[in-house]
PAVO-693238 format. One record per atom (N, C-alpha, C): x, y, z; residue in three letters; residue number from 1. Coordinates in steps of 0.05 Angstrom, whole numbers, plus 5000, padded with zeros to 4 digits. Each point is the difference from the previous one (the first is absolute). Layout:
residues N
+------+------+------+--------+-----+
!   px !   py !   pz ! residu ! num !
+------+------+------+--------+-----+
!    X !    Y !    Z !    Ala ! NUM !
...
+------+------+------+--------+-----+
***
This chain:
residues 163
+------+------+------+--------+-----+
!   px !   py !   pz ! residu ! num !
+------+------+------+--------+-----+
! 4526 ! 5010 ! 5147 !    Unk !   1 !
! 5015 ! 5025 ! 4972 !    Unk !   1 !
! 5030 ! 4986 ! 5000 !    Unk !   1 !
! 5005 ! 4991 ! 5036 !    Unk !   2 !
! 5034 ! 5004 ! 4999 !    Unk !   2 !
! 4995 ! 4968 ! 4989 !    Unk !   2 !
! 4995 ! 4980 ! 5003 !    Unk !   3 !
! 4999 ! 4981 ! 4999 !    Unk !   3 !
! 5000 ! 4999 ! 4964 !    Unk !   3 !
! 4987 ! 5010 ! 4988 !    Unk !   4 !
! 4998 ! 5001 ! 4977 !    Unk !   4 !
! 5029 ! 5002 ! 4989 !    Unk !   4 !
! 5012 ! 5028 ! 5001 !    Unk !   5 !
! 5019 ! 5014 ! 4987 !    Unk !   5 !
! 5029 ! 4992 ! 5017 !    Unk !   5 !
! 4996 ! 4967 ! 5018 !    Unk !   6 !
! 5021 ! 4981 ! 5010 !    Unk !   6 !
! 4988 ! 4981 ! 4985 !    Unk !   6 !
! 4988 ! 4988 ! 4982 !    Unk !   7 !
! 5003 ! 4973 ! 4986 !    Unk !   7 !
! 5004 ! 5017 ! 4975 !    Unk !   7 !
! 4992 ! 5028 ! 4990 !    Unk !   8 !
! 5009 ! 5006 ! 4967 !    Unk !   8 !
! 5029 ! 5001 ! 5009 !    Unk !   8 !
! 5009 ! 5020 ! 5017 !    Unk !   9 !
! 5031 ! 4994 ! 5001 !    Unk !   9 !
! 5015 ! 4983 ! 5006 !    Unk !   9 !
! 4992 ! 4982 ! 5010 !    Unk !  10 !
! 5011 ! 4965 ! 5010 !    Unk !  10 !
! 5000 ! 4989 ! 4964 !    Unk !  10 !
! 4974 ! 5001 ! 4993 !    Unk !  11 !
! 5000 ! 4988 ! 4966 !    Unk !  11 !
! 5022 ! 5010 ! 4985 !    Unk !  11 !
! 5000 ! 5036 ! 4998 !    Unk !  12 !
! 5018 ! 5002 ! 4981 !    Unk !  12 !
! 5036 ! 4993 ! 5008 !    Unk !  12 !
! 5004 ! 4996 ! 5028 !    Unk !  13 !
! 5019 ! 4988 ! 5014 !    Unk !  13 !
! 5014 ! 4982 ! 4989 !    Unk !  13 !
! 4977 ! 4983 ! 5006 !    Unk !  14 !
! 4995 ! 4967 ! 4983 !    Unk !  14 !
! 5010 ! 5002 ! 4970 !    Unk !  14 !
! 4988 ! 5005 ! 4990 !    Unk !  15 !
! 5004 ! 5014 ! 4967 !    Unk !  15 !
! 5018 ! 4999 ! 4997 !    Unk !  15 !
! 5014 ! 5030 ! 5011 !    Unk !  16 !
! 5024 ! 5010 ! 4997 !    Unk !  16 !
! 5027 ! 4979 ! 4996 !    Unk !  16 !
! 4990 ! 4979 ! 5014 !    Unk !  17 !
! 5028 ! 4988 ! 5013 !    Unk !  17 !
! 5002 ! 4979 ! 4984 !    Unk !  17 !
! 4968 ! 4990 ! 4990 !    Unk !  18 !
! 5000 ! 4981 ! 4982 !    Unk !  18 !
! 5013 ! 5002 ! 4967 !    Unk !  18 !
! 4988 ! 5031 ! 5002 !    Unk !  19 !
! 5018 ! 5017 ! 4964 !    Unk !  19 !
! 5031 ! 4997 ! 5012 !    Unk !  19 !
! 5010 ! 5004 ! 5020 !    Unk !  20 !
! 5025 ! 4997 ! 5003 !    Unk !  20 !
! 5022 ! 4972 ! 4991 !    Unk !  20 !
! 4975 ! 4984 ! 5005 !    Unk !  21 !
! 5011 ! 4971 ! 4990 !    Unk !  21 !
! 4989 ! 4990 ! 4971 !    Unk !  21 !
! 4990 ! 5018 ! 4990 !    Unk !  22 !
! 4991 ! 4987 ! 4973 !    Unk !  22 !
! 5010 ! 5021 ! 4974 !    Unk !  22 !
! 5002 ! 5026 ! 5008 !    Unk !  23 !
! 5019 ! 5015 ! 4981 !    Unk !  23 !
! 5022 ! 4990 ! 4996 !    Unk !  23 !
! 5010 ! 5006 ! 4970 !    Unk !  24 !
! 5024 ! 4994 ! 4986 !    Unk !  24 !
! 5031 ! 5014 ! 4999 !    Unk !  24 !
! 4989 ! 5023 ! 5001 !    Unk !  25 !
! 5020 ! 5024 ! 5000 !    Unk !  25 !
! 4998 ! 5005 ! 5025 !    Unk !  25 !
! 5024 ! 5005 ! 5009 !    Unk !  26 !
! 5011 ! 5003 ! 5028 !    Unk !  26 !
! 4998 ! 5033 ! 5010 !    Unk !  26 !
! 4998 ! 5012 ! 4981 !    Unk !  27 !
! 4986 ! 5034 ! 5019 !    Unk !  27 !
! 4976 ! 4996 ! 5002 !    Unk !  27 !
! 4985 ! 4991 ! 4984 !    Unk !  28 !
! 4967 ! 4997 ! 5008 !    Unk !  28 !
! 5002 ! 4983 ! 5030 !    Unk !  28 !
! 5013 ! 4978 ! 5003 !    Unk !  29 !
! 4996 ! 4983 ! 5027 !    Unk !  29 !
! 5005 ! 5024 ! 5023 !    Unk !  29 !
! 5023 ! 5019 ! 4997 !    Unk !  30 !
! 5008 ! 5018 ! 5018 !    Unk !  30 !
! 4974 ! 5015 ! 5002 !    Unk !  30 !
! 4988 ! 5014 ! 4977 !    Unk !  31 !
! 4981 ! 5019 ! 5007 !    Unk !  31 !
! 4973 ! 4987 ! 5011 !    Unk !  31 !
! 4989 ! 4975 ! 4998 !    Unk !  32 !
! 4981 ! 4986 ! 5015 !    Unk !  32 !
! 5005 ! 4992 ! 5032 !    Unk !  32 !
! 5041 ! 5005 ! 5001 !    Unk !  33 !
! 4992 ! 4999 ! 5024 !    Unk !  33 !
! 5004 ! 5024 ! 5014 !    Unk !  33 !
! 5007 ! 5020 ! 4991 !    Unk !  34 !
! 4994 ! 5028 ! 5011 !    Unk !  34 !
! 4968 ! 4993 ! 5001 !    Unk !  34 !
! 4987 ! 5007 ! 4980 !    Unk !  35 !
! 4968 ! 4997 ! 5005 !    Unk !  35 !
! 4984 ! 4978 ! 5025 !    Unk !  35 !
! 5024 ! 4977 ! 5007 !    Unk !  36 !
! 4980 ! 4980 ! 5021 !    Unk !  36 !
! 5013 ! 5018 ! 5025 !    Unk !  36 !
! 5027 ! 5014 ! 5001 !    Unk !  37 !
! 5002 ! 5002 ! 5030 !    Unk !  37 !
! 4987 ! 5029 ! 5005 !    Unk !  37 !
! 4991 ! 5020 ! 4970 !    Unk !  38 !
! 4985 ! 5009 ! 5017 !    Unk !  38 !
! 4965 ! 4997 ! 5004 !    Unk !  38 !
! 4996 ! 4982 ! 4998 !    Unk !  39 !
! 4972 ! 4994 ! 5006 !    Unk !  39 !
! 5004 ! 4984 ! 5026 !    Unk !  39 !
! 5021 ! 4989 ! 5010 !    Unk !  40 !
! 5002 ! 4990 ! 5030 !    Unk !  40 !
! 5001 ! 5024 ! 5014 !    Unk !  40 !
! 5018 ! 5021 ! 4995 !    Unk !  41 !
! 4996 ! 5025 ! 5013 !    Unk !  41 !
! 4975 ! 5013 ! 5004 !    Unk !  41 !
! 4980 ! 4996 ! 4979 !    Unk !  42 !
! 4973 ! 5005 ! 4998 !    Unk !  42 !
! 4991 ! 4987 ! 5029 !    Unk !  42 !
! 5007 ! 4980 ! 4999 !    Unk !  43 !
! 4986 ! 4971 ! 5012 !    Unk !  43 !
! 5010 ! 5006 ! 5032 !    Unk !  43 !
! 5025 ! 5008 ! 5005 !    Unk !  44 !
! 5008 ! 5011 ! 5025 !    Unk !  44 !
! 4986 ! 5021 ! 5006 !    Unk !  44 !
! 4992 ! 5024 ! 4991 !    Unk !  45 !
! 4987 ! 5020 ! 5001 !    Unk !  45 !
! 4969 ! 4990 ! 5009 !    Unk !  45 !
! 4988 ! 4991 ! 4988 !    Unk !  46 !
! 4983 ! 4986 ! 5007 !    Unk !  46 !
! 4988 ! 4988 ! 5029 !    Unk !  46 !
! 5033 ! 4984 ! 4999 !    Unk !  47 !
! 4999 ! 4989 ! 5036 !    Unk !  47 !
! 5007 ! 5013 ! 5019 !    Unk !  47 !
! 5003 ! 5033 ! 4995 !    Unk !  48 !
! 5012 ! 5022 ! 5007 !    Unk !  48 !
! 5032 ! 4993 ! 5009 !    Unk !  48 !
! 5001 ! 4996 ! 4989 !    Unk !  49 !
! 5038 ! 4991 ! 5008 !    Unk !  49 !
! 5013 ! 5021 ! 4985 !    Unk !  49 !
! 4998 ! 5030 ! 5007 !    Unk !  50 !
! 5011 ! 5011 ! 4985 !    Unk !  50 !
! 5024 ! 4997 ! 4990 !    Unk !  50 !
! 5015 ! 5000 ! 5019 !    Unk !  51 !
! 5032 ! 5011 ! 5005 !    Unk !  51 !
! 5014 ! 4958 ! 4976 !    Unk !  51 !
! 4985 ! 4986 ! 5003 !    Unk !  52 !
! 5000 ! 4982 ! 4984 !    Unk !  52 !
! 4999 ! 4999 ! 4969 !    Unk !  52 !
! 4978 ! 5024 ! 4997 !    Unk !  53 !
! 4990 ! 5000 ! 4971 !    Unk !  53 !
! 5029 ! 5026 ! 4987 !    Unk !  53 !
! 5005 ! 5021 ! 5018 !    Unk !  54 !
! 5013 ! 5016 ! 4995 !    Unk !  54 !
! 5039 ! 4986 ! 4995 !    Unk !  54 !
! 5005 ! 4979 ! 5018 !    Unk !  55 !
! 5020 ! 4992 ! 4988 !    Unk !  55 !
! 5001 ! 4980 ! 4984 !    Unk !  55 !
! 4968 ! 4990 ! 4997 !    Unk !  56 !
! 5007 ! 4976 ! 4973 !    Unk !  56 !
! 5007 ! 5024 ! 4975 !    Unk !  56 !
! 4983 ! 5025 ! 4996 !    Unk !  57 !
! 5009 ! 5006 ! 4976 !    Unk !  57 !
! 5027 ! 5008 ! 5000 !    Unk !  57 !
! 5014 ! 5011 ! 5017 !    Unk !  58 !
! 5020 ! 5019 ! 5001 !    Unk !  58 !
! 5028 ! 4984 ! 4996 !    Unk !  58 !
! 4994 ! 4969 ! 5014 !    Unk !  59 !
! 5027 ! 4983 ! 5002 !    Unk !  59 !
! 4991 ! 4981 ! 4976 !    Unk !  59 !
! 4980 ! 4993 ! 4994 !    Unk !  60 !
! 4999 ! 4973 ! 4985 !    Unk !  60 !
! 4984 ! 5009 ! 4977 !    Unk !  60 !
! 4985 ! 5020 ! 4994 !    Unk !  61 !
! 4990 ! 5003 ! 4976 !    Unk !  61 !
! 5015 ! 5031 ! 4984 !    Unk !  61 !
! 5019 ! 5009 ! 5021 !    Unk !  62 !
! 5014 ! 5022 ! 4984 !    Unk !  62 !
! 5032 ! 4989 ! 5002 !    Unk !  62 !
! 5018 ! 4997 ! 5020 !    Unk !  63 !
! 5022 ! 4996 ! 5001 !    Unk !  63 !
! 5006 ! 4966 ! 4990 !    Unk !  63 !
! 4992 ! 4986 ! 5004 !    Unk !  64 !
! 5005 ! 4966 ! 4997 !    Unk !  64 !
! 4990 ! 5002 ! 4970 !    Unk !  64 !
! 4980 ! 5014 ! 4991 !    Unk !  65 !
! 4984 ! 4990 ! 4972 !    Unk !  65 !
! 5027 ! 5013 ! 4979 !    Unk !  65 !
! 5008 ! 5039 ! 5006 !    Unk !  66 !
! 5010 ! 5003 ! 4992 !    Unk !  66 !
! 5026 ! 4991 ! 4998 !    Unk !  66 !
! 5019 ! 4987 ! 5021 !    Unk !  67 !
! 5025 ! 4979 ! 4992 !    Unk !  67 !
! 4992 ! 4983 ! 4980 !    Unk !  67 !
! 4976 ! 4990 ! 5007 !    Unk !  68 !
! 4997 ! 4974 ! 4976 !    Unk !  68 !
! 4989 ! 5006 ! 4976 !    Unk !  68 !
! 4987 ! 5032 ! 4995 !    Unk !  69 !
! 5006 ! 5008 ! 4970 !    Unk !  69 !
! 5018 ! 5004 ! 4996 !    Unk !  69 !
! 5025 ! 5010 ! 5017 !    Unk !  70 !
! 5027 ! 5011 ! 4985 !    Unk !  70 !
! 5015 ! 4972 ! 4998 !    Unk !  70 !
! 4993 ! 4977 ! 5010 !    Unk !  71 !
! 5010 ! 4978 ! 4994 !    Unk !  71 !
! 4992 ! 4992 ! 4974 !    Unk !  71 !
! 4981 ! 5002 ! 4992 !    Unk !  72 !
! 4976 ! 4996 ! 4976 !    Unk !  72 !
! 5022 ! 5008 ! 4977 !    Unk !  72 !
! 4999 ! 5025 ! 5003 !    Unk !  73 !
! 5013 ! 5020 ! 4986 !    Unk !  73 !
! 5026 ! 5001 ! 4984 !    Unk !  73 !
! 5005 ! 4988 ! 5034 !    Unk !  74 !
! 5048 ! 4992 ! 4986 !    Unk !  74 !
! 4995 ! 4979 ! 4987 !    Unk !  74 !
! 4986 ! 4987 ! 5007 !    Unk !  75 !
! 5001 ! 4967 ! 4984 !    Unk !  75 !
! 5003 ! 5004 ! 4962 !    Unk !  75 !
! 4978 ! 5019 ! 5005 !    Unk !  76 !
! 4987 ! 5013 ! 4966 !    Unk !  76 !
! 4998 ! 4974 ! 4985 !    Unk !  76 !
! 4972 ! 4992 ! 5016 !    Unk !  77 !
! 4991 ! 4972 ! 4987 !    Unk !  77 !
! 4976 ! 5013 ! 4968 !    Unk !  77 !
! 4998 ! 4978 ! 4980 !    Unk !  78 !
! 4989 ! 5002 ! 4977 !    Unk !  78 !
! 4968 ! 5017 ! 5005 !    Unk !  78 !
! 4994 ! 5012 ! 4989 !    Unk !  79 !
! 4973 ! 5017 ! 5001 !    Unk !  79 !
! 4985 ! 4972 ! 4984 !    Unk !  79 !
! 4967 ! 5004 ! 5014 !    Unk !  80 !
! 4979 ! 4985 ! 4998 !    Unk !  80 !
! 4988 ! 5017 ! 4963 !    Unk !  80 !
! 4997 ! 4985 ! 4987 !    Unk !  81 !
! 4999 ! 5012 ! 4980 !    Unk !  81 !
! 4960 ! 5010 ! 4986 !    Unk !  81 !
! 4991 ! 4979 ! 5017 !    Unk !  82 !
! 4964 ! 5000 ! 5001 !    Unk !  82 !
! 4999 ! 5011 ! 5022 !    Unk !  82 !
! 5008 ! 5020 ! 5006 !    Unk !  83 !
! 4990 ! 5011 ! 5027 !    Unk !  83 !
! 4983 ! 5025 ! 5001 !    Unk !  83 !
! 5006 ! 5010 ! 4978 !    Unk !  84 !
! 4981 ! 5028 ! 4995 !    Unk !  84 !
! 4969 ! 4986 ! 4998 !    Unk !  84 !
! 4997 ! 4978 ! 4984 !    Unk !  85 !
! 4968 ! 4988 ! 4995 !    Unk !  85 !
! 4991 ! 4977 ! 5020 !    Unk !  85 !
! 5020 ! 5002 ! 5020 !    Unk !  86 !
! 4985 ! 4987 ! 5027 !    Unk !  86 !
! 4997 ! 5022 ! 5027 !    Unk !  86 !
! 5014 ! 5023 ! 4996 !    Unk !  87 !
! 4988 ! 5022 ! 5016 !    Unk !  87 !
! 4976 ! 5018 ! 4990 !    Unk !  87 !
! 4988 ! 5001 ! 4980 !    Unk !  88 !
! 4975 ! 5012 ! 4989 !    Unk !  88 !
! 4982 ! 4992 ! 5019 !    Unk !  88 !
! 4999 ! 4994 ! 5014 !    Unk !  89 !
! 4976 ! 4991 ! 5015 !    Unk !  89 !
! 4999 ! 5021 ! 5027 !    Unk !  89 !
! 5030 ! 5016 ! 5004 !    Unk !  90 !
! 4995 ! 5009 ! 5021 !    Unk !  90 !
! 4992 ! 5028 ! 4998 !    Unk !  90 !
! 4997 ! 5005 ! 4981 !    Unk !  91 !
! 4988 ! 5031 ! 4995 !    Unk !  91 !
! 4972 ! 4992 ! 4998 !    Unk !  91 !
! 4990 ! 4984 ! 5010 !    Unk !  92 !
! 4973 ! 5001 ! 5004 !    Unk !  92 !
! 4981 ! 4994 ! 5031 !    Unk !  92 !
! 5027 ! 4995 ! 5007 !    Unk !  93 !
! 4997 ! 4999 ! 5041 !    Unk !  93 !
! 5015 ! 5020 ! 5008 !    Unk !  93 !
! 5009 ! 5019 ! 4980 !    Unk !  94 !
! 5022 ! 5024 ! 5023 !    Unk !  94 !
! 4983 ! 5009 ! 5016 !    Unk !  94 !
! 4973 ! 5022 ! 4978 !    Unk !  95 !
! 4979 ! 5012 ! 5014 !    Unk !  95 !
! 5000 ! 5000 ! 5020 !    Unk !  95 !
! 4980 ! 4965 ! 4998 !    Unk !  96 !
! 4974 ! 4995 ! 5015 !    Unk !  96 !
! 5023 ! 4992 ! 5033 !    Unk !  96 !
! 5023 ! 4988 ! 4998 !    Unk !  97 !
! 5014 ! 4997 ! 5019 !    Unk !  97 !
! 5006 ! 5027 ! 5017 !    Unk !  97 !
! 5010 ! 5021 ! 4975 !    Unk !  98 !
! 5010 ! 5022 ! 5013 !    Unk !  98 !
! 4980 ! 5020 ! 5021 !    Unk !  98 !
! 4971 ! 4986 ! 4988 !    Unk !  99 !
! 4983 ! 5026 ! 5024 !    Unk !  99 !
! 4991 ! 4974 ! 5014 !    Unk !  99 !
! 5006 ! 4977 ! 4996 !    Unk ! 100 !
! 4987 ! 4989 ! 5037 !    Unk ! 100 !
! 5032 ! 5003 ! 5007 !    Unk ! 100 !
! 5024 ! 4999 ! 4996 !    Unk ! 101 !
! 5024 ! 5012 ! 5027 !    Unk ! 101 !
! 4990 ! 5029 ! 5003 !    Unk ! 101 !
! 4981 ! 5018 ! 4985 !    Unk ! 102 !
! 5005 ! 5032 ! 5018 !    Unk ! 102 !
! 4973 ! 4995 ! 5018 !    Unk ! 102 !
! 4982 ! 4979 ! 4992 !    Unk ! 103 !
! 4976 ! 4994 ! 5019 !    Unk ! 103 !
! 5012 ! 5001 ! 5024 !    Unk ! 103 !
! 5009 ! 4968 ! 4996 !    Unk ! 104 !
! 5015 ! 4994 ! 5031 !    Unk ! 104 !
! 5020 ! 5022 ! 5014 !    Unk ! 104 !
! 5010 ! 5010 ! 4985 !    Unk ! 105 !
! 5016 ! 5029 ! 5016 !    Unk ! 105 !
! 4989 ! 5008 ! 5013 !    Unk ! 105 !
! 4977 ! 5021 ! 4983 !    Unk ! 106 !
! 4977 ! 5004 ! 5017 !    Unk ! 106 !
! 4985 ! 4997 ! 5025 !    Unk ! 106 !
! 4992 ! 4972 ! 4994 !    Unk ! 107 !
! 4987 ! 4987 ! 5027 !    Unk ! 107 !
! 5017 ! 4999 ! 5017 !    Unk ! 107 !
! 5028 ! 4996 ! 4999 !    Unk ! 108 !
! 5013 ! 4990 ! 5016 !    Unk ! 108 !
! 5002 ! 5025 ! 5026 !    Unk ! 108 !
! 5000 ! 5029 ! 4979 !    Unk ! 109 !
! 5010 ! 5018 ! 5008 !    Unk ! 109 !
! 4976 ! 5014 ! 5020 !    Unk ! 109 !
! 4980 ! 4998 ! 4986 !    Unk ! 110 !
! 4978 ! 5003 ! 5010 !    Unk ! 110 !
! 4990 ! 4987 ! 5022 !    Unk ! 110 !
! 5012 ! 4975 ! 5016 !    Unk ! 111 !
! 4986 ! 4978 ! 5015 !    Unk ! 111 !
! 5032 ! 5006 ! 5025 !    Unk ! 111 !
! 5016 ! 5016 ! 4992 !    Unk ! 112 !
! 5021 ! 5004 ! 5023 !    Unk ! 112 !
! 4988 ! 4996 ! 5026 !    Unk ! 112 !
! 5008 ! 4992 ! 5028 !    Unk ! 113 !
! 4989 ! 4991 ! 5019 !    Unk ! 113 !
! 5024 ! 5031 ! 5020 !    Unk ! 113 !
! 4997 ! 5017 ! 5017 !    Unk ! 114 !
! 5016 ! 5016 ! 5004 !    Unk ! 114 !
! 5019 ! 4992 ! 5024 !    Unk ! 114 !
! 5019 ! 5000 ! 5012 !    Unk ! 115 !
! 5020 ! 4986 ! 5002 !    Unk ! 115 !
! 4993 ! 4992 ! 5030 !    Unk ! 115 !
! 5011 ! 4979 ! 5012 !    Unk ! 116 !
! 4994 ! 4999 ! 5029 !    Unk ! 116 !
! 5012 ! 5003 ! 5021 !    Unk ! 116 !
! 5003 ! 4995 ! 5026 !    Unk ! 117 !
! 5014 ! 5004 ! 5018 !    Unk ! 117 !
! 5025 ! 4979 ! 4994 !    Unk ! 117 !
! 5030 ! 5013 ! 5008 !    Unk ! 118 !
! 5021 ! 4981 ! 4990 !    Unk ! 118 !
! 5002 ! 4978 ! 5018 !    Unk ! 118 !
! 5003 ! 4982 ! 5001 !    Unk ! 119 !
! 5005 ! 4977 ! 5018 !    Unk ! 119 !
! 5017 ! 4994 ! 5005 !    Unk ! 119 !
! 5008 ! 4989 ! 5026 !    Unk ! 120 !
! 5020 ! 4992 ! 5006 !    Unk ! 120 !
! 5019 ! 4987 ! 4992 !    Unk ! 120 !
! 4982 ! 4979 ! 4993 !    Unk ! 121 !
! 5011 ! 4969 ! 4979 !    Unk ! 121 !
! 5013 ! 5006 ! 4974 !    Unk ! 121 !
! 5033 ! 4997 ! 4991 !    Unk ! 122 !
! 5018 ! 5003 ! 4982 !    Unk ! 122 !
! 4986 ! 4983 ! 4986 !    Unk ! 122 !
! 4992 ! 4976 ! 4999 !    Unk ! 123 !
! 4993 ! 4974 ! 4981 !    Unk ! 123 !
! 4990 ! 5012 ! 4975 !    Unk ! 123 !
! 5023 ! 4995 ! 4976 !    Unk ! 124 !
! 4980 ! 5000 ! 4979 !    Unk ! 124 !
! 5016 ! 5039 ! 4982 !    Unk ! 124 !
! 5011 ! 5019 ! 5029 !    Unk ! 125 !
! 5011 ! 5018 ! 4986 !    Unk ! 125 !
! 5014 ! 4997 ! 4987 !    Unk ! 125 !
! 5015 ! 5034 ! 4983 !    Unk ! 126 !
! 5027 ! 4988 ! 4982 !    Unk ! 126 !
! 5023 ! 5001 ! 5017 !    Unk ! 126 !
! 4996 ! 5011 ! 5029 !    Unk ! 127 !
! 5023 ! 5000 ! 5026 !    Unk ! 127 !
! 5006 ! 4965 ! 5005 !    Unk ! 127 !
! 4980 ! 4995 ! 5002 !    Unk ! 128 !
! 5003 ! 4972 ! 5009 !    Unk ! 128 !
! 5009 ! 4969 ! 4975 !    Unk ! 128 !
! 4987 ! 5013 ! 4977 !    Unk ! 129 !
! 5002 ! 4988 ! 4973 !    Unk ! 129 !
! 5039 ! 4996 ! 4999 !    Unk ! 129 !
! 5008 ! 5029 ! 5004 !    Unk ! 130 !
! 5028 ! 5008 ! 4993 !    Unk ! 130 !
! 5010 ! 4977 ! 5020 !    Unk ! 130 !
! 4991 ! 5011 ! 5028 !    Unk ! 131 !
! 5022 ! 4992 ! 5024 !    Unk ! 131 !
! 5005 ! 4973 ! 4991 !    Unk ! 131 !
! 4976 ! 4983 ! 5000 !    Unk ! 132 !
! 4994 ! 4977 ! 4999 !    Unk ! 132 !
! 5022 ! 4975 ! 4974 !    Unk ! 132 !
! 4994 ! 5020 ! 4980 !    Unk ! 133 !
! 5013 ! 4999 ! 4977 !    Unk ! 133 !
! 5031 ! 4998 ! 5009 !    Unk ! 133 !
! 5016 ! 5018 ! 5001 !    Unk ! 134 !
! 5026 ! 5006 ! 5000 !    Unk ! 134 !
! 5013 ! 4988 ! 5029 !    Unk ! 134 !
! 4980 ! 4984 ! 5021 !    Unk ! 135 !
! 5009 ! 4987 ! 5012 !    Unk ! 135 !
! 4994 ! 4970 ! 5005 !    Unk ! 135 !
! 4976 ! 4996 ! 5000 !    Unk ! 136 !
! 4991 ! 4974 ! 4992 !    Unk ! 136 !
! 5011 ! 4982 ! 4975 !    Unk ! 136 !
! 4995 ! 5020 ! 4981 !    Unk ! 137 !
! 4992 ! 4992 ! 4973 !    Unk ! 137 !
! 5034 ! 5001 ! 4983 !    Unk ! 137 !
! 5030 ! 5012 ! 5017 !    Unk ! 138 !
! 5009 ! 5022 ! 4990 !    Unk ! 138 !
! 5013 ! 4979 ! 4976 !    Unk ! 138 !
! 5012 ! 4966 ! 5003 !    Unk ! 139 !
! 5017 ! 4990 ! 4987 !    Unk ! 139 !
! 4976 ! 4990 ! 4976 !    Unk ! 139 !
! 4972 ! 4997 ! 4997 !    Unk ! 140 !
! 4984 ! 4989 ! 4975 !    Unk ! 140 !
! 4999 ! 5030 ! 4990 !    Unk ! 140 !
! 5000 ! 5027 ! 5009 !    Unk ! 141 !
! 5003 ! 5015 ! 4989 !    Unk ! 141 !
! 5024 ! 5004 ! 4978 !    Unk ! 141 !
! 5014 ! 5001 ! 5013 !    Unk ! 142 !
! 5033 ! 5009 ! 4989 !    Unk ! 142 !
! 4998 ! 4969 ! 4974 !    Unk ! 142 !
! 5001 ! 4977 ! 5012 !    Unk ! 143 !
! 5002 ! 4982 ! 4978 !    Unk ! 143 !
! 4985 ! 5007 ! 4978 !    Unk ! 143 !
! 4975 ! 5016 ! 4996 !    Unk ! 144 !
! 4973 ! 4998 ! 4971 !    Unk ! 144 !
! 5016 ! 5023 ! 4987 !    Unk ! 144 !
! 5011 ! 5024 ! 5024 !    Unk ! 145 !
! 5012 ! 5008 ! 4976 !    Unk ! 145 !
! 5033 ! 4997 ! 4987 !    Unk ! 145 !
! 5013 ! 4983 ! 5014 !    Unk ! 146 !
! 5023 ! 4988 ! 4985 !    Unk ! 146 !
! 4991 ! 4978 ! 4974 !    Unk ! 146 !
! 4971 ! 4990 ! 5009 !    Unk ! 147 !
! 5001 ! 4980 ! 4977 !    Unk ! 147 !
! 4986 ! 5021 ! 4972 !    Unk ! 147 !
! 4987 ! 5023 ! 5006 !    Unk ! 148 !
! 4995 ! 5014 ! 4983 !    Unk ! 148 !
! 5024 ! 5013 ! 4985 !    Unk ! 148 !
! 5015 ! 5000 ! 5018 !    Unk ! 149 !
! 5033 ! 5014 ! 4981 !    Unk ! 149 !
! 5016 ! 4979 ! 4984 !    Unk ! 149 !
! 5003 ! 4972 ! 5015 !    Unk ! 150 !
! 5005 ! 4982 ! 4987 !    Unk ! 150 !
! 4986 ! 4999 ! 4967 !    Unk ! 150 !
! 4968 ! 5001 ! 4995 !    Unk ! 151 !
! 4981 ! 4995 ! 4977 !    Unk ! 151 !
! 5010 ! 5022 ! 4982 !    Unk ! 151 !
! 5001 ! 5030 ! 5015 !    Unk ! 152 !
! 5017 ! 5008 ! 4977 !    Unk ! 152 !
! 5023 ! 5016 ! 4994 !    Unk ! 152 !
! 5014 ! 4985 ! 5010 !    Unk ! 153 !
! 5032 ! 4988 ! 4987 !    Unk ! 153 !
! 4996 ! 4982 ! 4984 !    Unk ! 153 !
! 4984 ! 4975 ! 5007 !    Unk ! 154 !
! 4998 ! 4977 ! 4983 !    Unk ! 154 !
! 4990 ! 5022 ! 4969 !    Unk ! 154 !
! 4979 ! 5019 ! 5001 !    Unk ! 155 !
! 4985 ! 5004 ! 4982 !    Unk ! 155 !
! 5027 ! 5015 ! 4988 !    Unk ! 155 !
! 5015 ! 5015 ! 5009 !    Unk ! 156 !
! 5008 ! 5019 ! 4986 !    Unk ! 156 !
! 5030 ! 4972 ! 4986 !    Unk ! 156 !
! 5008 ! 4984 ! 5010 !    Unk ! 157 !
! 5021 ! 4982 ! 4987 !    Unk ! 157 !
! 4978 ! 4984 ! 4978 !    Unk ! 157 !
! 4976 ! 4989 ! 5007 !    Unk ! 158 !
! 4997 ! 4995 ! 4961 !    Unk ! 158 !
! 4987 ! 5010 ! 4987 !    Unk ! 158 !
! 4991 ! 5032 ! 5014 !    Unk ! 159 !
! 5003 ! 5021 ! 4965 !    Unk ! 159 !
! 5027 ! 5006 ! 4983 !    Unk ! 159 !
! 5016 ! 4996 ! 5021 !    Unk ! 160 !
! 5026 ! 5011 ! 4989 !    Unk ! 160 !
! 5015 ! 4985 ! 4979 !    Unk ! 160 !
! 5002 ! 5006 ! 4971 !    Unk ! 161 !
! 4999 ! 4986 ! 4979 !    Unk ! 161 !
! 5025 ! 4984 ! 4998 !    Unk ! 161 !
! 5032 ! 5017 ! 5014 !    Unk ! 162 !
! 5036 ! 4998 ! 4998 !    Unk ! 162 !
! 5006 ! 4986 ! 5018 !    Unk ! 162 !
! 4986 ! 4989 ! 5009 !    Unk ! 163 !
! 5015 ! 4972 ! 5026 !    Unk ! 163 !
! 5014 ! 4982 ! 4983 !    Unk ! 163 !
+------+------+------+--------+-----+
***
């Protein structure tokens, strides 16, 4: 059962990633990217890497994608005229996908194992990841935040029409 779910969500992630490249409208690309990041988060859950799954949703699908959609809205790109006709098929798959998600949540909650005794090894714990991030990888962490800030400033400069 786990392998079937793994391959299903892996195929969804690959399909959403391809959809990011194929879409013509930028906002639909961003929504496909959010969908792909969520599918990757489910893959992390299936691999029992719960911390990575939560970080994937909070940081990437949450914060970074909010920043991307903010920049897209700030640029005020033209609307897609034939968007309503292309999204008509979503009405037919929404209910089955919602029921599948409900089944997945219920089956996950049903199969929760009792907590084990705490391990003395801290590899992979939030404390070990935070210590490593702010000691060994401080420079790449700060450079990434600087790169995102530069991209946001560049989007504001491009969006400003009075320059």
